[in-house]
C-alpha positions in Angstrom: 0.0 0.0 0.0 2.8 2.5 0.9 4.5 1.7 -2.4 1.6 3.3 -4.4 1.5 6.6 -2.5 4.7 8.0 -4.1 3.7 6.9 -7.5 0.3 8.6 -7.2 2.0 11.7 -5.9 4.4 11.7 -8.9 1.4 11.3 -11.3 -0.5 14.1 -9.5 2.6 16.3 -9.7 3.1 15.6 -13.4 -0.5 16.5 -14.1 -0.1 19.8 -12.2 3.1 20.6 -14.1 1.4 19.9 -17.4 -1.5 22.2 -16.5 1.0 25.0 -15.6 2.8 24.6 -18.8 -0.4 24.7 -20.8 -1.5 27.9 -19.0 1.8 29.5 -19.7 1.6 28.5 -23.4 -1.9 30.0 -23.7 -0.8 33.2 -22.0 2.1 33.5 -24.4 -0.1 32.9 -27.5 -2.8 35.3 -26.3 -0.1 37.9 -25.6 1.3 37.4 -29.1 -2.2 37.9 -30.6 -2.7 41.1 -28.6 0.7 42.4 -29.8 -0.3 41.6 -33.4 -3.7 43.3 -32.8 -2.0 46.4 -31.5 0.3 46.6 -34.6 -2.7 46.2 -36.9 -4.6 48.8 -34.9 -1.7 51.3 -35.2 -1.6 50.7 -39.0 -5.4 51.1 -39.4 -5.4 54.2 -37.3 -2.7 55.9 -39.4 -4.4 54.8 -42.6 -7.7 56.2 -41.5 -6.0 59.4 -40.4 -4.3 59.8 -43.7 -7.7 59.6 -45.4 -9.3 62.0 -42.9 -11.7 59.3 -41.8 -10.8 59.3 -38.1 -11.7 62.0 -35.6 -9.5 61.1 -32.6 -6.2 59.6 -33.7 -4.9 60.0 -30.1 -7.7 57.8 -28.7 -7.0 55.2 -31.4 -3.3 55.2 -30.6 -4.0 55.0 -26.8 -6.1 51.9 -27.3 -3.4 50.3 -29.5 -0.8 51.1 -26.8 -3.0 49.4 -24.2 -3.3 46.3 -26.4 0.4 46.3 -26.8 1.1 46.6 -23.1 -1.4 43.9 -22.1 0.1 41.6 -24.8 3.6 42.2 -23.5 2.5 41.5 -19.9 0.9 38.2 -21.0 4.0 37.2 -22.9 6.2 37.9 -19.9 3.9 36.0 -17.6 3.8 33.1 -19.9 7.6 33.0 -20.1 8.0 33.2 -16.3 5.7 30.2 -15.5 
């Protein structure tokens, strides 16, 4: 009976480690998507500004910067796990 306890503990630990790795990978991927979204938002904002179709370029850039920062934070959190 006592021989099974360490093996169950090792299996449980392996499952927890795998879950942590999966969460870190998802954070990194989501962070990458947010950074890409920020880059596309910057490009769209400048394109619309060049056409005169956007009223508040500063607001557009501020939202893109927030996307960029949140993506960077998620990438760093994913790398640290």
